[in-house]
LUMDONU-17655 format. One record per residue: residue in one letter; x, y, z of N, C-alpha, C in turn. Coordinates in steps of 0.05 Angstrom, whole numbers, plus 5000, padded with zeros to 4 digits. Each point is the difference from the previous one (the first is absolute). Example, Ala and Ser with C-alpha at 12.3 -4.5 7.8 and 13.67 -1.06 7.14 Angstrom:
<sites>
A526448865156498250245000501850245000 S499350214986501650245001498550225014 
</sites>
This chain:
<sites>
M489248024395502049804999499849815024 R498650095021499849835024497349855000 A498550014980497349895001500049705007 A501649844987499949715005500949935028 P502450085009500849925027498150125021 H499050244995498250125020497449855002 A499049904977497649855000500349745016 R502449874997500549765015500050055030 W501350235007500050075029497250055010 A498450154984497350065009498349755004 A500449804982498549755003500849855025 A502650005006500949865024498950135025 V499950265000498950145024497149955002 A498550004978497249955001499449725011 A501749804992499749735011500550005030 L502050155009500650025028497750125016 V498850214988497750125013497849805005 L499549834980497849805002500849795021 A502549924999500849785018500250095029 V501250245005500650085027497850175012 A499050194985498150195012497149944995 G499549824981497249934994498550224986 C501550184986498750224986499149914973 G497950134989499149954973501850134980 S499649934975501650124979498850274992 G501650154985499050264991502150124982 G499650264994501950144982502550085015 G501950114984502550115012502149795004 A502350105009502449835001499749785020 A498550055022500049805022497449865002 G497950104988497449865001498450075024 G497349994997498250055023500550275013 A499750015026500350255015502850025011 V502049894986502850015007501350214982 L501650185011501350204984503049934998 S501250094978502949964996501450275001 S502450005012501450255004503049954995 S501450204990502949984995501549995027 W502349874999501549955025502849934993 G501850005020502749914997500649815022 D501749804995500849815021501250145024 P499149945024501250125024502949915004 Q501550155014502949945004500349755017 N498349975021500349785019497449855004 P500149775012497549875009498350195017 L497549955001498150205011499749995031 E502249995014500050035029499550305005 P498150075017499450295004502450165009 A501749885017502350155011502449994980 N499749874978502249984981499350134973 T497850154999499150124975500150305003 N501850144986500250295002500050134972 E498749874981499850124973497149984991 V499450154978497250054992498549754991 Q501349834984498649774988499149805021 G501849935018499249835022498050135019 G500350275004498150145017497250004990 K499650004973497349984989498649755009 V501449785001498849745008499450005029 L502050095016499550005029497650175008 D499650224985497750175006497349864994 M500149804983497549854995499649765018 V502349895009499949745015500050045030 F500950245010500250045029498450255008 R499250005025498950235014501450025027 G501050235007501450045025498350145021 L501450105021498550145021498650244989 K501350144981498950234987500049974970 R498450164987500150014971499950294991 Y501450064978500050274990497750044981 D498450215006497650054984500750034971 P498749854982500750004972499750274986 R498450185013499650264988501850215013 T500150015026501550215015502749925009 G500549745003502649905010500150005030 R498050105014500150015029499849725012 A501449965022500049745014497549975017 A498649774997497649955015500249715010 N498849945023500149735011498749804982 M501349774997498949784984499649765018 V502149845004499849785019500150105029 A501250235004500150125027497350125008 R499149945024497750145011500950265012 S502450005013501150245012503049975003 I501450224999502950015006500350245019 D500449945026500050215020502750055012 T500650255007502550065014499550265017 T501550025021500050255016502650154998 D502049884988502650135000501549974973 S498749904979501349964974502349815000 Q500249845021502249805001498949725007 H497849995016498849755008497249994988 F499449804984497549984985498649735007 T497450025002498349765004498349974975 V500249764987498649954975497849795007 R497550074992497849825003498949944972 L499549744995499149924973497049974999 K498950044976497249944995499649705000 D497649915007499449724999499149934972 G500349744993498949904974502049984977 W502450105004502049994978501349734999 T500249894976501449754995501850024976 F501849814997501549974975498349844981 S500850014974498449864980500049705003 N501849895017500049715006498349935024 G498650205011498249955022501150065027 E502650035003501350055025499350285010 K499550035026499350265012502550195000 V499550254995502050205003500050095029 T502249965014500250065028502450195005 A500250085025502350175008502649864993 R500249735004502449864993500650014970 S498050014984500450024971501750244993 F499650225015501650244995502749985014 V500049935025502549995015502049814988 D499249764993501849814987501050104974 A498350124984500850114974502150225003 W499650185019501850225004502749905011 N499949805018502549895010501649874977 Y498649864983501349884977501350214982 G498450214994501050214983502450155011 A500150035027502250145012502649845003 S499749745001502349835007502250004978 L502450055009502350014981500349744985 R499449775013500449744987498149964976 N497850154998498249974978500550194977 N501850195004501150164978497750144984 Q498150125013497850134987500750294993 K499350084976500850274990498650225016 N497649945011498650215015500449975030 A502149865009500549975028500250275014 Y501050194986500550275011497450125011 F497749944988497550125009499349925028 F501249785010499549925028502150125019 G501750174989502150115016499150195022 Y497550104998499050175022499349845025 I499649744997499049845022502349925019 A499550025026502149935020501049714995 G502649975002501349744997501049954972 Y499650194981500949954973503049984999 D501450155017502949985000501149735008 K498349845013500849735008499349794978 V497850044986499249804980501250074972 H500950254997501150084974502450195006 P502049915014502250175007501950074977 A501150245001501950084979502449824999 S500749885023502449835002499649744985 G497549934995499549744986499749775019 R500450055026499749785020497450035015 Q498049854992497350025011500049885028 S498950155019500049905028497249955011 A497950044983497349955008498449914975 G498049835005498449904978497550164995 T499150155020497550164997500450285011 L498350184991500050275009498950035028 S501650125018499050035028497750195002 G499650174979497850195001497349904990 L499849744994497549884992499149805021 K497550025009498949825020497149934992 V499449744999497349914996498550005026 V497850145002498350005024497949784999 D498649994978498049794995499649984970 D498149844991499649954972499650264984 R498850205012499350244985501450255011 T502149965016501450245012503049955001 F501550194991502949995005501050295005 T502450015011501250265007502650044984 I500550254995502550084986501450215016 T502549965006501750205013502250084980 L500250254995502150104981502550075016 G502250014986502550085012500150305007 Q498450164986499750285005497350094991 K499150235008497450104993499950054969 F497749924989499550054971497050034997 S499250264999497150065000498749904974 G501549984978498849914975500049704996 F500949855020500349714996497449864992 P497750065012497649854992499350034970 D500750234988499450044972501849854982 T502249885010501749844983498949714997 L498149935017499249725002498149904978 G499550164980498749914976501949904979 Y502650035005502049914981500149705001 A500649884976499849714997501949845018 A502350125008501849855018498749935026 F498050145008498749965026497549814998 A499749874977497849824996500249755019 P497749885007500049765016500749764983 L500949785012500649764985498849765014 P499049804984498849765012502249815009 R499249795015502049815010501449854978 A498649964977501249854978502550144990 F500250265003502450154991502549895015 F499649935025502249915017500449694999 T497849854998500149715002500749874973 D499250134978500749894973500650234982 H502350125006500750254987500349984970 A501349794991500449974971497349984985 R498249855011497349974987498550275001 W500350145022498750265002501150194978 L502650004996501250184980498949934972 D499549744995498949924975497250124995 K498450025021497350124997499450145027 P500850265002499650155025497150015008 V499549975025497350025012499950255017 G498050174995499650245016497250035010 N499350245007497450065012498650224985 G500850054974498850224985497849904982 P498950184983497649934984500649814977 Y502649944994500749824979501849785011 A499949764987501849785006501549934975 I502549935002501749924977499349724992 A499249974974499449734990502549874987 S501650164986502449894987501850234991 Y502549934996502050204990502149854984 T500450094976502249904983501850244994 K502449995011501950224996500550054971 G499950264992500450074973497549994983 S497849915012497549974984497750155014 A498949895022497650135012499649905028 M498650165016499049925026497050034999 Y498649795009497150015001499150025028 L498350205006498850035027497049984997 R498849855018497149975000498850155023 K497550084997498650135022499649805022 W500550085025499449835023497250075010 A498249824994497250055006499450045029 A501649875018499450025029501650225013 Y501250184985501650225011498350165020 P501050045025498350125020500250315001 G501750124983500450295002497850154985 P499950275004498050164988500550064970 D502449954991500750074972500249754983 K497749864998499949764984500450064970 A501249814986500650034972497450024984 Q500050194981497650044983500349854973 N502049834998500449834977500749725009 D500249824982500549725007503049935002 G501750184991502949955002501650194982 V502649985004501850174985502349824989 T500650024975502349874988502150214995 L502349975013502250194996501949874979 Q500050124977501649884978502750154998 V502149844999502750114999500650124972 Y500950255000501050134976502850115005 T501749974980502750125002500150254984 D497850084987499950254985497250115003 N499750235012497350115004498750104975 N501650044979498850064974498449774989 T501049765005498549764992497549975016 A500150065026497649995017498050204990 Y500950244993498150214990498749904974 T501649894982498949904975498049785004 D500549835020498149785007497450115011 V500150225015497550135009498450104976 L501450134981498650104976498749774985 A501349774999499049764985497949855016 G499650075026498149855016501049755012 N502749964998501249755011500950045029 L499950245010500650075028498150215009 D499049985024498050195010501250265010 L502350005013501050235014503150024998 V501050234992502850065002500350225020 D501749965021500150205021502450174999 D501350014977502250194996500150064970 V498650214991499850064972502750104990 P501149874979502750084990500150304992 A502350125005500350284995499450074970 N500949824982499650074972497149954990 Q498349915018497149964993498350225012 L501150175017498450195014498650204982 K501250064977498750194982497549894987 N499749744999497749874987498149865018 V500749985026498549815017497150075003 R499350265003497250075004498349924976 T501150044976498649934976499949704996 D502349875004500249714996498049855017 L499650095025498449865019497350135006 D499350204983497450135002499550105028 G502150135012499750125026500549815024 R500449744994500449815023503050015008 Y500750235012502750065007500050155026 L501849925019500250145025502850135003 N500050245011502550145005499650155026 T500949885022499450115026502550035017 P500150215017502350045018500549765017 A502649955005500849765016502450085017 G500449855021502350045018502549874989 I500950104977502349884986502050224992 I502549965005502050184990502249844986 Q501050114978502249874986502550155006 T502149865007502650125006502349854987 L502350125000502549864993501549955026 A500549755007501649935023502949964992 F501849995020502849984994501349775017 P502049874990501349795014502250105019 Y499250075024501950125019502049795010 Y499549754995502049795006502450024980 D499750144978502150064982501350275008 R502549995009501350245012500050234982 K499949964974500150224980497550185004 W497849885009497550165004499750105028 N501949945017499750065029502250195009 T500350224986502050205007498650285000 S501450205011498950275001499750114972 G501949924982499850094973497649884985 A499549745006497749874988497450135007 R499850125024497550155007499550224980 K502150154993499750214980499249894973 V501249774993499349884975497049924999 R499149885022497249925001498150244997 T500750225014498450244998500150114971 G502450004988500250094973498449834980 L500049745004498449824983497050075003 S499250055025497150085004499350244984 M501950204999499450254985500349964970 A501149774991500249954972497549864988 I498149945017497649854992497750204996 D498950024976497850174995497349855006 R499350005025497749855008497450094987 R499750264997497650114989499649914971 Q502150014984499749914972499449704999 I501449845016499649714999497149935008 T499150115022497349935010497850104980 H500550224987498050104981500249854973 T502449974989500249894974499749695000 L501449875018500049715000497549895014 F499550115024497849895016497450154998 R499950214983497650154994498650085026 D501650105018499150115026498649805018 T500649744997499149805019502149975022 R502250164999502050025021500350305005 T500950075025500450285007502850025011 P501650204990502750035010500150015030 A501849845011500249985030501650245010 T499150105023501450225014500749925029 D499449755007500849905026500349704997 W500349855023500549714999497649855010 T497650125002497649865009497949994978 S497650085006497950004979497850205008 P498950154980497850185006497549865012 V499849744996497849855011499850035031 L502350045013500150045029498650265008 G500150204984499050275007502050135019 A499650265003501850165017500049905029 A497649935010499749915028501449745004 G500249844979501349745002503050004995 G501150234993502950024997501050084973 Y498350004980500950084973500850305001 R502350074990500950275000501050084972 A498250124985500750074972502450195000 G501849954982502350184997502449955018 L499849795017502249955019502749964985 C499949884977502549954985501450264991 G498450214996501150264992501249994972 H502050174996501250034973501349744991 A500749825018501349754992498249834983 C497450045000498249854983499150164975 D501250244996499450164976502049934978 Y499150024976501849954977501850244995 D502649965004501950224998502649884989 P500249974973502449874988502650125008 G500150275002502550135007501049925027 Q498250025020500749935027500549705002 A498649844985500549715000502949944991 R500950124979502749964990502050095021 K499550225012501850125020500349815024 L497849905011500149835023501349734994 I499449894977501249744993503050034997 Q500950224988502850054997501450035027 E498750165018501150055026500249745016 G498149824996499949755014501949794989 G501550064979502049824989499049844976 G497650074990498949864977498449755008 I498749894980498349765005501949775007 P499649865022501649775008500149794977 G502449934993500349804978499950124972 G499350264999500050144974497549994984 R498249815007497549974986497849915019 L497750124998497749935017498449784987 R499749785015498349784991497649975018 I497650064991497649985016498749734996 T499949845021499049734998497049995006 Y498649844984497149975003499149734990 N497649915008498949764989498450074975 A500349834979498950064974497349884995 D498949855019497649854994497450155006 T500050195018497550145007500550305003 G497950164999500050275009501250214982 S500449954974501050204981502750115010 H501649845014502450115012502150074978 K500149854979502050064979499550284989 E497550074996499450264988500950235018 W499349985026500750235017503050005006 V501349775003502950005004501450124976 D499149934976501250124976499650305000 A497650095009499450295000501850145021 V500349875023501750125021502950024990 C501049784987502750014990500450214978 N498050024983500150214979500250285012 S498450045021500150265014502750055012 I501149805014502750035012502150044979 N499949854978501950034979499950284987 N497650104996499750274988501050215019 A499449975026501050195020503050015002 L501249774997502949985003501550034974 G498650014978501250034974501749764992 N499049765008501549754994497949784996 D499749914976497949814994500749725009 Q502349965013500749745011500250015031 A499250215012500450035029498249815016 C497649944989498049845014498849794981 V499749755009498749804985498249835018 G498049874989498449825016501349735002 N499449865022501249735004497749815007 P498649894980497649835005500749735011 I498349905018500049735010497349884992 G500049754991497749894987497450005016 T500149905025497549985015500250145027 F497750065011499950145026501349825022 A499549744999501149835020503150004999 D501149984976502950014997501250275008 F498650214994500850275008500150025030 R497949915014500050015029502249825012 N500449774988502149825010502850134998 Q500550134978502650134997500350245019 I497850145006500150215020500749885027 G498649785006500549875026502849905004 R501349934977502849915001502050224998 H499050254999501750244999501850004976 R498749974977501549994975499350234981 M498950225011499450224982502550164993 P500550054974502450134991499850315001 G497750105008499550285002497150055009 P498850234994497350055009498049794989 F497849965014498049804991497350115008 R498049914985497350095005499049905027 A498650175014499249935027497350125007 G498149934983497250095005499049905026 W498650165015498949925026497050045001 Q498649785005497150015004499549975030 M498650195011499750005029498749745011 D501049915023498849775013497650095017 Y500350245012497850125015500450304998 P497850155003500150294994501150175023 L502649975006501450165020502650104988 I500850245006502550104990502349825009 Q499849885023502049815010500649794980 N497949904985500449784982501550084975 F500050264993501650094977503050055007 L500550005026502750075009501549775013 Q498849895022501549805016500749754985 P498249874985500749754987502150044978 L500250244989501850054977502750125008 Y500150155022502550155006501249955028 Y498549875017501049945027502249794998 T502150025016502249814999499149725004 G500549824981499349725001497149944995 A498450204991497249954996499549814977 S497649885000499449774982500150084971 S499350244992500050084972502150224994 N502050025018502250184995502049854983 D499349974974501549834982502850104993 G500450275003502650114994501850015024 K498949935024501650005025501050275008 W498350214995500750275010499750005030 S501750165013499950015029500850285010 N498450115018500550265010499050025029 K501850055019499249995028498050225007 Q500350244988498150215006497249934991 F499849884976497449914990498849795019 D501649805008499049795017499050125027 R501550195011499250125025497350154998 L499750154979497550154996497649814996 V500449784986497949804996499249885027 D502049935016499549895027498350195017 Q500850264999498550205015497150034989 A499749994974497350034988498349765008 N501149765000498449775008499250015029 A501650135017499450025028498150235007 A499450174981498250235005497249905008 T498850145019497449925010497750134985 D500650194982497850124984500950014971 T498149994982500549984972501550244989 A499350245008501250254990503050005006 T500849925024502949995007501449794984 A498749774997501349784984500450094972 V498050124987500350094973502350214997 R500150185019502150214999502849875001 L500349805017502649875003500749834975 F497949874989500549854975500850184977 Q498850244999500750194979502950105004 Q500950025025502850075005501849784990 A499249755005501549774990500150004969 E497850074988499950014971501950224989 G500350215016502050214993502849894999 V500749805017502649884999500349844974 V497949864992500049864974500650194978 R498650235001500450214979502950105000 D501050075024502750125001502249824990 N499549745001501949804991499349894972 M497650084990499049884975500349705001 A499049885022500249715004498949844977 A497950114988498849894975498950234985 I499849974973499050224984497049964995 P498450185010497149984995499450084971 L498449844987499350054972497250114997 W498049835006497250094997498149835017 Y497850135006497849855014498349874978 Q499149765006498749844979497149965007 N498350034979497249935002499749704995 G497949885010499349734992498550014974 S500449814983498649994974499049724995 A497849984986498849744993498250034976 G499949794984498149994978498649735001 Y497450004991498549755003497949974979 T499049754997498149944979497150065010 D498149984981497350065008498749775015 R501549785005499049795018499850095029 L501750205007500350085028498550265006 S499250025025499050255010500950035029 H499750245011500850065028503049965003 V501550074979503049985002501150255013 A501749965020501250235014502849925009 L501750205004502749965011500050125027 N501449875019500250115027502450195001 P500450145022502250205001502849884997 F500149734999502649874996500349934970 S498150074984499949964970499349714993 V499049855019499349724995497049984995 P499149844980497249974995498649895025 V497650115006498449895022498549764989 Y501449784998498949764986497349915012 D499750015026497649895012497550164993 R500350244991497650174993499349984970 I501749884984499549994971497849804994 K498250094983497849824991500549924971 V499249764993500549884974497349954986 G499950084975497649954984498150234998 
</sites>
């Protein structure tokens, strides 16, 4: 049914390829050595410090390179633009840059490219969603004060020494800080970002292996290979077209028809057929992703001692094993903590931390919910975005499980919101009527990243506004630890506080999935479940 409009879209993209990238024509949806992949419109313009969701993150990962990059296979942080990041006390760092790095507009990447970008991201006046990531740096309390009265324009902990050297002073010791610097919020920015901001937002300029050629909201973003890219991970194709889909079943169907090269989230209802449909061109790999149900603690009904019992009871009313096996065909694993097995035991993953609260026990679920005063408002409404990720299917399955456990087929219902962008906007405006989906894809492979951004008071992705002084104190102590083993132990204690309060209900760990056509080879997903676009070959 989509053949005619999709053909028009493909022709338009092929013309753009010829006009902008100088590529020859060929088969497939995008033509030549350009691949097409499913995508969703990002929530915000692609400022690195203002993007904290998956769709925008995919683009930033192609357009920018930071001081470090996470290995596409292992997830380990390795120097990229940085030649070295040295410290003697885990609080004062000296960063030295490699020579030869430039932005795609020809401007050199210098120490100021990083320092100016970080100061912009941290400043309260710029209202960046990832400002919190700069909170470790000395002076953050002046540029982004809780009072709302900014008393400084730049972070006192950042100093440019020369074109290729700058220093970082943290407000407290944080031994894991260098490993956070591969996250997109820490990307460098060219002068054009500051001198002609509106034009830059129209077509962001970065220093990664791809450059953005055009973007039409609701339709597609076209990225071309940057031939002069100075990094070691040069693109193995001529470009990537990210096509917007509001239904991943349609994307999957387009891959089967050869109208789309890659779908990076195979719909749950297609999993039983995907290996046969695509003749084995299917990936199912572990990823640093956990799906949870978050709660609106700004709603007093969910922020009482009784509500804690209700949350624990709801957790015990969810048959994770049946849902992950029947619906997801074991491409998900029932969660028993709030992190991810990808971290490993040494990295902080602790299997079974949730204990009996994550076991299916209808009798105990009913008991706890009754003791807690019942479901606030009398009915549970689980809010989710309906455009991507098979969320309707699993929310329906979770509600069916809860309804069966409670013996009430009206106790829980799904509350769909049309698009991911609208869903995130409503979350940001604190309009959730009850629990809402809160999947977390790690920004960097540290246990800290699964806990602090989500549960620390005032943290950037603490969408439900949960707050606990004991948790905050343990996180602060963990960040200040001078050795990894001590930091992990303290973070695990903090995770125990999350468990004891059932701050969010852990559902399952998610694998990354993808299906692709025979035009492509060398397709892989990184530990963040994102296709490694620069390694994909076409033809």
